[in-house]
Backbone as CSV, one residue per row, in Angstrom:
resi,resn,N_x,N_y,N_z,CA_x,CA_y,CA_z,C_x,C_y,C_z
1,MET,124.421,-133.473,-98.534,123.635,-132.439,-99.196,122.794,-133.075,-100.298
2,THR,121.523,-132.747,-100.325,120.619,-133.377,-101.285,120.352,-132.513,-102.503
3,GLY,120.809,-131.265,-102.488,120.590,-130.387,-103.627,121.624,-130.606,-104.712
4,SER,121.486,-129.833,-105.787,122.434,-129.937,-106.897,122.538,-128.594,-107.595
5,LEU,123.646,-128.418,-108.288,123.872,-127.194,-109.053,124.392,-127.568,-110.429
6,VAL,123.678,-127.130,-111.449,124.094,-127.323,-112.837,124.410,-125.949,-113.416
7,ILE,125.548,-125.845,-114.081,125.935,-124.611,-114.763,125.822,-124.907,-116.249
8,ALA,124.869,-124.257,-116.916,124.471,-124.684,-118.256,124.630,-123.573,-119.280
9,GLY,125.014,-123.962,-120.480,125.096,-123.034,-121.599,123.866,-123.143,-122.474
10,LEU,123.249,-121.992,-122.776,122.041,-121.964,-123.598,122.340,-121.801,-125.083
11,GLY,123.618,-121.800,-125.458,123.954,-121.604,-126.858,123.883,-120.141,-127.250
12,PRO,124.079,-119.850,-128.533,124.218,-118.458,-128.973,122.924,-117.674,-129.090
13,GLY,121.770,-118.330,-129.070,120.524,-117.567,-129.170,119.331,-118.373,-129.625
14,SER,119.532,-119.281,-130.558,118.433,-120.100,-131.065,118.135,-121.241,-130.105
15,ASP,116.850,-121.474,-129.839,116.474,-122.605,-128.989,116.894,-123.934,-129.613
16,ALA,117.018,-123.976,-130.933,117.436,-125.205,-131.606,118.869,-125.582,-131.255
17,MET,119.647,-124.620,-130.745,121.038,-124.887,-130.400,121.240,-125.170,-128.916
18,VAL,120.155,-125.290,-128.158,120.254,-125.732,-126.763,120.350,-127.255,-126.767
19,THR,121.332,-127.812,-126.078,121.526,-129.260,-126.130,120.428,-129.990,-125.356
20,PRO,120.127,-131.233,-125.728,119.148,-132.023,-124.969,119.530,-132.176,-123.501
21,GLU,120.819,-132.266,-123.208,121.265,-132.402,-121.822,120.877,-131.170,-121.005
22,VAL,121.048,-129.989,-121.584,120.663,-128.757,-120.894,119.144,-128.680,-120.752
23,THR,118.419,-129.048,-121.798,116.954,-129.045,-121.729,116.464,-129.949,-120.603
24,GLY,117.085,-131.108,-120.457,116.705,-132.023,-119.386,116.986,-131.451,-118.010
25,ALA,118.130,-130.787,-117.852,118.465,-130.183,-116.558,117.472,-129.086,-116.200
26,LEU,117.070,-128.294,-117.182,116.097,-127.232,-116.926,114.737,-127.816,-116.534
27,ALA,114.380,-128.953,-117.119,113.097,-129.584,-116.797,113.060,-130.092,-115.360
28,ARG,114.228,-130.416,-114.799,114.290,-130.944,-113.431,114.556,-129.862,-112.387
29,ALA,114.826,-128.642,-112.818,115.253,-127.587,-111.900,114.105,-127.071,-111.041
30,THR,114.448,-126.705,-109.817,113.518,-125.954,-108.968,113.782,-124.458,-109.065
31,ASP,115.017,-124.098,-109.456,115.411,-122.693,-109.532,116.345,-122.497,-110.722
32,VAL,116.135,-121.405,-111.450,117.042,-121.017,-112.533,117.572,-119.625,-112.217
33,VAL,118.886,-119.493,-112.283,119.576,-118.263,-111.898,120.368,-117.757,-113.095
34,GLY,120.325,-116.437,-113.350,121.131,-115.924,-114.450,120.880,-114.463,-114.750
35,TYR,121.613,-113.979,-115.732,121.476,-112.620,-116.244,120.087,-112.475,-116.867
36,ILE,119.506,-111.293,-116.729,118.101,-111.055,-117.080,117.711,-111.599,-118.463
37,PRO,118.419,-111.262,-119.557,117.959,-111.761,-120.863,118.095,-113.266,-121.038
38,TYR,119.006,-113.895,-120.297,119.147,-115.347,-120.409,118.027,-116.058,-119.651
39,VAL,117.695,-115.559,-118.481,116.585,-116.147,-117.723,115.268,-115.950,-118.470
40,ALA,115.164,-114.854,-119.219,113.941,-114.598,-119.984,113.692,-115.663,-121.047
41,ARG,114.709,-116.422,-121.407,114.541,-117.489,-122.394,113.917,-118.748,-121.786
42,ILE,113.808,-118.804,-120.466,113.289,-119.993,-119.785,111.785,-119.839,-119.566
43,ALA,111.015,-120.801,-120.026,109.558,-120.738,-119.881,109.160,-120.975,-118.430
44,PRO,108.324,-120.110,-117.852,107.845,-120.345,-116.483,107.009,-121.621,-116.419
45,ARG,107.038,-122.266,-115.264,106.196,-123.443,-115.031,106.011,-123.613,-113.530
46,ALA,105.047,-124.419,-113.165,104.799,-124.694,-111.753,106.017,-125.379,-111.143
47,GLY,106.392,-124.948,-109.954,107.515,-125.552,-109.249,108.867,-124.980,-109.604
48,LEU,108.893,-123.998,-110.506,110.160,-123.389,-110.925,110.173,-121.920,-110.534
49,THR,111.251,-121.500,-109.867,111.437,-120.092,-109.524,112.573,-119.533,-110.366
50,LEU,112.321,-118.406,-111.014,113.322,-117.756,-111.859,113.959,-116.609,-111.086
51,HIS,115.287,-116.575,-111.086,116.041,-115.548,-110.361,116.894,-114.786,-111.378
52,ALA,116.406,-113.653,-111.858,117.122,-112.863,-112.862,117.830,-111.691,-112.193
53,SER,119.039,-111.388,-112.655,119.798,-110.284,-112.070,120.670,-109.625,-113.131
54,ASP,121.268,-108.505,-112.766,122.066,-107.703,-113.686,123.381,-108.398,-114.025
55,ASN,124.007,-107.968,-115.113,125.234,-108.644,-115.554,126.470,-108.233,-114.763
56,ARG,126.362,-107.288,-113.841,127.520,-106.873,-113.047,127.564,-107.546,-111.675
57,VAL,126.701,-108.511,-111.424,126.645,-109.132,-110.087,126.885,-110.643,-110.187
58,GLU,127.848,-111.025,-111.004,128.094,-112.452,-111.219,128.432,-113.193,-109.930
59,MET,129.267,-112.599,-109.078,129.672,-113.295,-107.861,128.506,-113.426,-106.884
60,ASP,127.686,-112.398,-106.774,126.491,-112.497,-105.930,125.566,-113.592,-106.449
61,ARG,125.412,-113.637,-107.766,124.549,-114.636,-108.389,125.087,-116.043,-108.129
62,ALA,126.392,-116.216,-108.282,127.001,-117.527,-108.066,126.853,-117.970,-106.616
63,THR,127.088,-117.058,-105.683,126.977,-117.400,-104.262,125.546,-117.767,-103.897
64,ALA,124.584,-117.021,-104.426,123.178,-117.322,-104.148,122.802,-118.702,-104.684
65,ALA,123.304,-119.047,-105.867,123.006,-120.358,-106.446,123.600,-121.475,-105.598
66,LEU,124.832,-121.300,-105.154,125.463,-122.305,-104.297,124.696,-122.468,-102.989
67,ARG,124.267,-121.360,-102.423,123.540,-121.427,-101.152,122.217,-122.181,-101.317
68,MET,121.502,-121.911,-102.405,120.236,-122.617,-102.639,120.474,-124.112,-102.835
69,ALA,121.532,-124.461,-103.559,121.840,-125.882,-103.751,122.176,-126.541,-102.420
70,ALA,122.915,-125.825,-101.567,123.263,-126.371,-100.250,122.027,-126.564,-99.382
71,GLU,120.982,-125.796,-99.649,119.729,-125.918,-98.897,118.830,-127.024,-99.441
72,GLY,119.282,-127.697,-100.501,118.534,-128.838,-101.014,117.771,-128.590,-102.297
73,ARG,117.943,-127.425,-102.906,117.227,-127.129,-104.137,118.049,-127.592,-105.343
74,HIS,117.373,-127.741,-106.474,118.032,-128.168,-107.711,118.124,-126.944,-108.624
75,VAL,119.314,-126.388,-108.667,119.536,-125.070,-109.253,120.256,-125.208,-110.590
76,VAL,119.813,-124.426,-111.568,120.532,-124.314,-112.836,120.944,-122.858,-113.010
77,VAL,122.239,-122.631,-113.147,122.767,-121.311,-113.490,122.946,-121.280,-115.001
78,VAL,122.301,-120.328,-115.666,122.344,-120.289,-117.125,123.276,-119.186,-117.611
79,SER,123.974,-119.499,-118.688,124.797,-118.546,-119.423,124.436,-118.670,-120.894
80,SER,124.770,-117.663,-121.672,124.681,-117.840,-123.115,125.895,-118.641,-123.572
81,GLY,125.839,-119.151,-124.782,126.977,-119.890,-125.311,127.341,-121.076,-124.449
82,ASP,128.621,-121.174,-124.116,129.134,-122.221,-123.235,129.452,-121.594,-121.886
83,PRO,129.048,-122.221,-120.771,129.240,-121.579,-119.466,130.693,-121.454,-119.045
84,GLY,131.587,-122.192,-119.709,132.997,-122.119,-119.367,133.785,-121.133,-120.199
85,VAL,133.127,-120.431,-121.128,133.814,-119.479,-122.006,133.311,-118.075,-121.694
86,PHE,134.094,-117.315,-120.923,133.735,-115.945,-120.531,132.331,-115.905,-119.923
87,ALA,132.029,-116.867,-119.056,130.663,-116.974,-118.549,130.674,-117.432,-117.094
88,MET,129.587,-118.080,-116.653,129.338,-118.251,-115.230,130.050,-119.422,-114.568
89,ALA,130.562,-120.384,-115.304,131.185,-121.532,-114.641,132.365,-121.095,-113.781
90,SER,133.215,-120.255,-114.321,134.367,-119.785,-113.556,133.928,-118.994,-112.330
91,ALA,132.883,-118.169,-112.481,132.391,-117.385,-111.348,131.874,-118.289,-110.235
92,VAL,131.188,-119.363,-110.603,130.669,-120.284,-109.582,131.812,-120.936,-108.812
93,PHE,132.834,-121.399,-109.512,133.942,-122.044,-108.809,134.753,-121.036,-107.993
94,GLU,134.823,-119.804,-108.467,135.483,-118.759,-107.686,134.706,-118.489,-106.395
95,ALA,133.368,-118.467,-106.498,132.541,-118.271,-105.302,132.599,-119.478,-104.377
96,LEU,132.774,-120.660,-104.946,132.838,-121.891,-104.154,134.123,-121.988,-103.339
97,GLU,135.219,-121.483,-103.877,136.545,-121.719,-103.295,136.642,-121.385,-101.809
98,PRO,136.128,-120.230,-101.333,136.291,-119.915,-99.908,135.262,-120.573,-98.991
99,HIS,134.445,-121.481,-99.532,133.393,-122.121,-98.731,133.597,-123.635,-98.708
100,PRO,134.492,-124.135,-97.883,134.728,-125.588,-97.847,133.483,-126.381,-97.481
101,GLU,132.541,-125.740,-96.796,131.317,-126.452,-96.425,130.469,-126.799,-97.647
102,TRP,130.756,-126.172,-98.794,130.006,-126.447,-100.020,130.789,-127.312,-101.008
103,HIS,132.014,-127.676,-100.673,132.854,-128.379,-101.644,132.322,-129.761,-102.001
104,GLY,131.440,-130.307,-101.181,130.861,-131.612,-101.477,129.578,-131.555,-102.280
105,LEU,129.180,-130.365,-102.714,127.952,-130.231,-103.495,128.029,-130.997,-104.811
106,ASP,126.884,-131.453,-105.266,126.763,-132.081,-106.583,126.718,-130.959,-107.624
107,ILE,127.840,-130.728,-108.299,127.953,-129.649,-109.283,128.338,-130.245,-110.628
108,ARG,127.623,-129.839,-111.666,127.955,-130.274,-113.027,127.977,-129.059,-113.947
109,VAL,128.878,-129.091,-114.910,128.950,-128.061,-115.944,128.530,-128.698,-117.265
110,LEU,127.483,-128.153,-117.880,126.975,-128.691,-119.142,127.368,-127.759,-120.282
111,PRO,128.102,-128.255,-121.259,128.598,-127.384,-122.324,127.494,-126.897,-123.247
112,GLY,127.798,-125.813,-123.936,126.884,-125.262,-124.929,127.650,-124.820,-126.157
113,ILE,126.929,-124.499,-127.206,127.540,-124.006,-128.441,127.861,-122.529,-128.253
114,THR,129.106,-122.165,-128.428,129.506,-120.779,-128.222,129.125,-119.911,-129.418
115,ALA,128.997,-118.609,-129.162,128.770,-117.658,-130.251,129.927,-117.693,-131.241
116,MET,131.139,-117.885,-130.731,132.322,-117.966,-131.592,132.199,-119.110,-132.593
117,LEU,131.807,-120.284,-132.117,131.706,-121.442,-133.004,130.505,-121.327,-133.937
118,ALA,129.407,-120.759,-133.445,128.250,-120.556,-134.311,128.570,-119.548,-135.410
119,ALA,129.304,-118.497,-135.063,129.701,-117.500,-136.058,130.640,-118.111,-137.087
120,ALA,131.592,-118.915,-136.612,132.528,-119.561,-137.532,131.793,-120.490,-138.492
121,ALA,130.817,-121.236,-137.975,130.060,-122.148,-138.829,129.244,-121.386,-139.869
122,ALA,128.684,-120.245,-139.472,127.899,-119.448,-140.415,128.766,-118.924,-141.555
123,ALA,130.050,-118.674,-141.257,130.956,-118.135,-142.272,131.647,-119.223,-143.079
124,GLY,131.777,-120.415,-142.518,132.483,-121.505,-143.184,133.336,-122.259,-142.190
125,ALA,134.657,-122.027,-142.227,135.570,-122.685,-141.286,136.790,-121.801,-141.018
126,PRO,136.568,-120.565,-140.561,137.712,-119.670,-140.339,138.589,-120.070,-139.158
127,LEU,138.094,-120.953,-138.288,138.881,-121.407,-137.141,139.401,-122.820,-137.373
128,GLY,139.673,-123.147,-138.628,140.055,-124.505,-138.985,141.457,-124.899,-138.587
129,HIS,142.272,-123.940,-138.162,143.617,-124.242,-137.670,143.767,-123.545,-136.318
130,ASP,144.976,-123.295,-135.864,145.185,-122.725,-134.530,144.482,-121.376,-134.395
131,PHE,143.816,-121.186,-133.252,143.118,-119.923,-133.015,143.083,-119.636,-131.526
132,CYS,142.709,-118.416,-131.179,142.525,-118.050,-129.780,141.275,-117.191,-129.656
133,ALA,140.747,-117.114,-128.445,139.584,-116.279,-128.148,139.992,-115.252,-127.102
134,ILE,139.634,-113.996,-127.326,140.000,-112.909,-126.423,138.762,-112.081,-126.116
135,ASN,138.515,-111.854,-124.848,137.442,-110.967,-124.408,138.001,-109.543,-124.394
136,LEU,137.446,-108.658,-125.202,137.983,-107.304,-125.316,137.513,-106.372,-124.202
137,SER,136.612,-106.833,-123.352,136.158,-105.998,-122.244,137.273,-105.821,-121.215
138,ASP,137.341,-104.631,-120.647,138.320,-104.379,-119.586,137.657,-104.332,-118.210
139,ASN,136.489,-104.943,-118.075,135.819,-104.961,-116.768,136.617,-105.737,-115.729
140,LEU,137.307,-106.800,-116.149,138.006,-107.665,-115.200,139.509,-107.725,-115.447
141,LYS,140.008,-106.905,-116.359,141.451,-106.841,-116.607,141.761,-105.496,-117.246
142,PRO,142.992,-105.003,-117.096,143.328,-103.701,-117.682,143.347,-103.764,-119.205
143,PHE,142.977,-102.656,-119.826,142.900,-102.651,-121.283,144.279,-102.797,-121.919
144,ASP,145.325,-102.361,-121.237,146.679,-102.573,-121.763,146.963,-104.058,-121.952
145,LEU,146.434,-104.890,-121.058,146.627,-106.334,-121.185,145.841,-106.877,-122.375
146,VAL,144.651,-106.338,-122.603,143.870,-106.728,-123.781,144.679,-106.462,-125.047
147,LEU,145.226,-105.253,-125.158,145.985,-104.889,-126.358,147.241,-105.746,-126.505
148,LYS,147.898,-106.057,-125.391,149.090,-106.909,-125.449,148.740,-108.286,-125.992
149,ARG,147.645,-108.857,-125.512,147.261,-110.195,-125.962,146.868,-110.190,-127.434
150,VAL,146.169,-109.149,-127.872,145.823,-109.044,-129.293,147.091,-108.944,-130.135
151,ARG,148.026,-108.112,-129.698,149.269,-107.927,-130.459,150.056,-109.230,-130.562
152,LEU,150.201,-109.936,-129.444,150.974,-111.178,-129.460,150.281,-112.257,-130.290
153,ALA,148.957,-112.318,-130.214,148.226,-113.301,-131.019,148.368,-112.996,-132.504
154,ALA,148.325,-111.707,-132.847,148.491,-111.323,-134.251,149.904,-111.636,-134.734
155,GLU,150.899,-111.353,-133.894,152.283,-111.637,-134.277,152.529,-113.134,-134.425
156,ALA,151.804,-113.946,-133.650,151.928,-115.405,-133.749,151.102,-115.975,-134.897
157,ASP,150.356,-115.123,-135.576,149.541,-115.495,-136.735,148.417,-116.464,-136.379
158,PHE,147.844,-116.294,-135.191,146.625,-117.017,-134.857,145.440,-116.400,-135.594
159,ALA,144.453,-117.224,-135.941,143.112,-116.680,-136.138,142.605,-116.291,-134.754
160,MET,141.767,-115.261,-134.695,141.330,-114.735,-133.398,139.823,-114.537,-133.393
161,ALA,139.211,-114.841,-132.264,137.793,-114.548,-132.061,137.689,-113.563,-130.906
162,PHE,137.015,-112.447,-131.141,136.882,-111.404,-130.126,135.447,-111.363,-129.610
163,TYR,135.320,-111.428,-128.289,134.039,-111.235,-127.625,133.967,-109.806,-127.080
164,ASN,132.748,-109.291,-126.949,132.500,-107.975,-126.337,133.375,-106.884,-126.954
165,PRO,133.310,-106.706,-128.263,134.239,-105.769,-128.898,133.972,-104.299,-128.595
166,ARG,132.698,-103.938,-128.425,132.402,-102.505,-128.305,131.072,-102.325,-127.589
167,SER,131.038,-101.406,-126.638,129.811,-101.122,-125.902,129.639,-99.615,-125.772
168,LYS,128.490,-99.195,-125.255,128.258,-97.765,-125.031,129.257,-97.200,-124.036
169,ALA,129.652,-98.020,-123.063,130.626,-97.568,-122.071,132.054,-97.604,-122.604
170,ARG,132.286,-98.362,-123.685,133.627,-98.506,-124.266,133.568,-98.251,-125.774
171,PRO,133.177,-97.056,-126.197,132.974,-96.831,-127.632,134.259,-96.764,-128.448
172,ASP,135.397,-96.519,-127.801,136.637,-96.276,-128.541,137.611,-97.448,-128.532
173,GLN,137.414,-98.408,-127.643,138.451,-99.423,-127.448,138.608,-100.355,-128.642
174,PHE,137.519,-100.672,-129.339,137.662,-101.539,-130.505,138.501,-100.856,-131.578
175,GLY,138.415,-99.548,-131.652,139.273,-98.811,-132.583,140.743,-99.001,-132.260
176,HIS,141.092,-99.022,-130.977,142.486,-99.251,-130.583,142.921,-100.677,-130.932
177,VAL,142.006,-101.631,-130.781,142.314,-103.012,-131.168,142.588,-103.087,-132.671
178,LEU,141.780,-102.397,-133.462,142.001,-102.389,-134.911,143.356,-101.774,-135.259
179,GLU,143.768,-100.760,-134.525,145.085,-100.160,-134.764,146.200,-101.174,-134.524
180,VAL,146.072,-101.953,-133.452,147.069,-102.989,-133.157,147.094,-104.026,-134.277
181,LEU,145.924,-104.431,-134.738,145.862,-105.425,-135.810,146.480,-104.891,-137.096
182,ARG,146.214,-103.646,-137.418,146.736,-103.079,-138.666,148.248,-102.917,-138.629
183,ALA,148.800,-102.782,-137.422,150.255,-102.693,-137.303,150.922,-104.051,-137.482
184,ALA,150.170,-105.138,-137.248,150.759,-106.481,-137.275,150.313,-107.323,-138.461
185,CYS,149.214,-106.943,-139.106,148.617,-107.785,-140.151,148.529,-107.018,-141.468
186,ALA,148.485,-107.764,-142.550,148.321,-107.154,-143.868,146.922,-106.553,-143.994
187,PRO,146.771,-105.509,-144.793,145.464,-104.846,-144.899,144.366,-105.734,-145.458
188,GLU,144.743,-106.778,-146.210,143.726,-107.659,-146.789,143.327,-108.805,-145.859
189,ARG,143.852,-108.846,-144.640,143.478,-109.892,-143.682,141.958,-109.928,-143.532
190,LEU,141.362,-111.102,-143.643,139.904,-111.209,-143.608,139.367,-111.090,-142.183
191,VAL,138.292,-110.333,-142.049,137.624,-110.130,-140.769,136.143,-110.446,-140.947
192,ILE,135.602,-111.237,-140.035,134.183,-111.592,-140.044,133.518,-110.888,-138.872
193,LEU,132.454,-110.168,-139.142,131.658,-109.538,-138.092,130.305,-110.234,-138.075
194,ALA,130.065,-111.005,-137.031,128.854,-111.823,-136.939,128.006,-111.301,-135.785
195,ARG,126.854,-110.754,-136.112,125.994,-110.158,-135.084,124.741,-111.013,-134.874
196,ALA,124.386,-111.205,-133.603,123.152,-111.918,-133.237,123.072,-113.277,-133.928
197,VAL,124.160,-114.019,-133.854,124.252,-115.297,-134.562,123.163,-116.256,-134.097
198,SER,122.552,-116.936,-135.036,121.533,-117.976,-134.855,120.158,-117.417,-134.515
199,THR,120.003,-116.099,-134.470,118.704,-115.487,-134.214,118.152,-114.917,-135.519
200,PRO,116.874,-114.520,-135.541,116.324,-113.911,-136.761,117.037,-112.626,-137.166
201,GLU,117.750,-111.990,-136.221,118.465,-110.749,-136.532,119.891,-110.990,-136.999
202,GLN,120.258,-112.244,-137.243,121.646,-112.543,-137.611,122.092,-111.718,-138.815
203,ALA,123.293,-111.150,-138.699,123.905,-110.407,-139.800,125.376,-110.781,-139.858
204,LEU,125.848,-111.124,-141.046,127.223,-111.584,-141.226,127.884,-110.735,-142.304
205,ARG,129.042,-110.166,-141.955,129.807,-109.376,-142.922,131.231,-109.906,-142.957
206,VAL,131.804,-109.980,-144.154,133.200,-110.382,-144.325,133.904,-109.261,-145.076
207,LEU,134.935,-108.702,-144.442,135.628,-107.551,-145.005,137.129,-107.702,-144.826
208,PRO,137.920,-107.041,-145.678,139.349,-106.950,-145.373,139.562,-106.026,-144.184
209,LEU,140.610,-106.280,-143.447,140.901,-105.500,-142.249,140.912,-104.002,-142.522
210,CYS,141.408,-103.599,-143.673,141.528,-102.176,-143.980,140.178,-101.476,-144.102
211,GLU,139.085,-102.238,-144.248,137.763,-101.631,-144.399,136.920,-101.695,-143.132
212,VAL,137.416,-102.339,-142.093,136.638,-102.488,-140.863,136.727,-101.209,-140.039
213,THR,135.584,-100.751,-139.538,135.541,-99.575,-138.671,134.931,-99.967,-137.325
214,PRO,135.247,-99.237,-136.264,134.728,-99.605,-134.935,133.215,-99.669,-134.867
215,GLU,132.523,-98.803,-135.616,131.066,-98.734,-135.532,130.380,-99.983,-136.066
216,MET,131.120,-100.858,-136.719,130.530,-102.079,-137.271,130.263,-103.142,-136.206
217,ALA,130.767,-102.948,-134.992,130.633,-103.961,-133.946,129.919,-103.392,-132.731
218,ASP,129.229,-104.274,-132.016,128.634,-103.922,-130.731,128.709,-105.140,-129.825
219,MET,127.999,-105.112,-128.700,128.105,-106.201,-127.730,127.453,-107.499,-128.213
220,ARG,126.660,-107.439,-129.263,126.053,-108.655,-129.810,126.859,-109.204,-130.990
221,THR,128.030,-108.629,-131.213,128.867,-109.016,-132.344,130.048,-109.848,-131.879
222,VAL,130.286,-110.953,-132.564,131.540,-111.687,-132.435,132.386,-111.337,-133.647
223,VAL,133.624,-110.954,-133.404,134.541,-110.596,-134.483,135.567,-111.714,-134.626
224,ILE,135.683,-112.259,-135.824,136.693,-113.278,-136.102,137.689,-112.698,-137.096
225,VAL,138.949,-112.698,-136.705,140.033,-112.227,-137.562,140.793,-113.454,-138.047
226,GLY,140.887,-113.617,-139.337,141.570,-114.784,-139.871,143.073,-114.715,-139.670
227,SER,143.743,-115.828,-139.901,145.204,-115.837,-139.945,145.645,-115.371,-141.332
228,SER,146.950,-115.340,-141.556,147.438,-114.925,-142.875,147.052,-115.920,-143.963
229,ALA,146.688,-117.151,-143.565,146.314,-118.179,-144.542,144.815,-118.237,-144.800
230,THR,144.020,-117.525,-144.026,142.564,-117.571,-144.179,142.174,-116.983,-145.528
231,ARG,141.241,-117.638,-146.208,140.901,-117.216,-147.568,139.427,-117.463,-147.860
232,ARG,138.983,-116.957,-148.989,137.617,-117.174,-149.456,137.586,-118.324,-150.459
233,VAL,136.482,-119.054,-150.450,136.195,-120.016,-151.507,134.694,-119.920,-151.768
234,GLY,134.331,-119.406,-152.941,132.931,-119.112,-153.203,132.433,-118.084,-152.199
235,GLY,131.312,-118.381,-151.557,130.775,-117.470,-150.556,131.229,-117.772,-149.146
236,TRP,132.230,-118.650,-148.999,132.667,-119.094,-147.683,134.052,-118.564,-147.348
237,VAL,134.364,-118.624,-146.056,135.695,-118.264,-145.564,136.241,-119.467,-144.807
238,TYR,137.499,-119.829,-145.075,138.077,-120.947,-144.329,139.567,-120.733,-144.123
239,THR,140.084,-121.405,-143.090,141.519,-121.435,-142.825,141.997,-122.860,-143.061
240,PRO,142.943,-123.069,-143.969,143.401,-124.433,-144.260,143.977,-125.116,-143.021
241,ARG,143.826,-126.420,-142.976,144.333,-127.196,-141.844,145.853,-127.173,-141.777
242,SER,146.509,-126.893,-142.882,147.971,-126.898,-142.931,148.568,-125.512,-142.776
243,ALA,147.768,-124.557,-142.313,148.253,-123.173,-142.212,149.454,-123.079,-141.284
């Protein structure tokens, strides 16, 4: 097979946070595949075909990308952040698994800066010790499992980063997550709400858990909940390495 497939992370939003390796892969691509707003970040040029699709068709998108690569095209599947964190890399390998005829394809995964890490950097170093990342969406898992994982992470005193906290289709679920946190954590536990990180619309709020309300978050917000050791120093938030 003469084609190739690159699964690339575009970072959290700013073009300055796209890695040179990803920029180079995009320059060599014949086809770019991805969710509509991510493909919109790619400049059109001669010899490049853009394939934009809805965010609910990840498996169709992954299969189409694999098929084009098998036909000899040089395909880049784009995700925001890092493609291996709640993004397209896993979907591509899931689509690849039942197709042994494609297992010999030239496939590479190129890392990107995640929204979680960009948000943490904007706030200081709240993920400076043990932490976990949890996707609060119940599109691919039951919401009871989401709440269980939040509860266990809080009981273990991890710092936590939450993706997809609240959407129009799920307006109440972040409130249930906050209830779980309040049952396990002290009211003064620090919470960072980072919206549209690295873009001109970036907004960063740091509040005690007792003051956080569900309406403060949406799908463009990453929520970071500190551990019991997370604290403020000046205008920054950090978790000590010895927590």
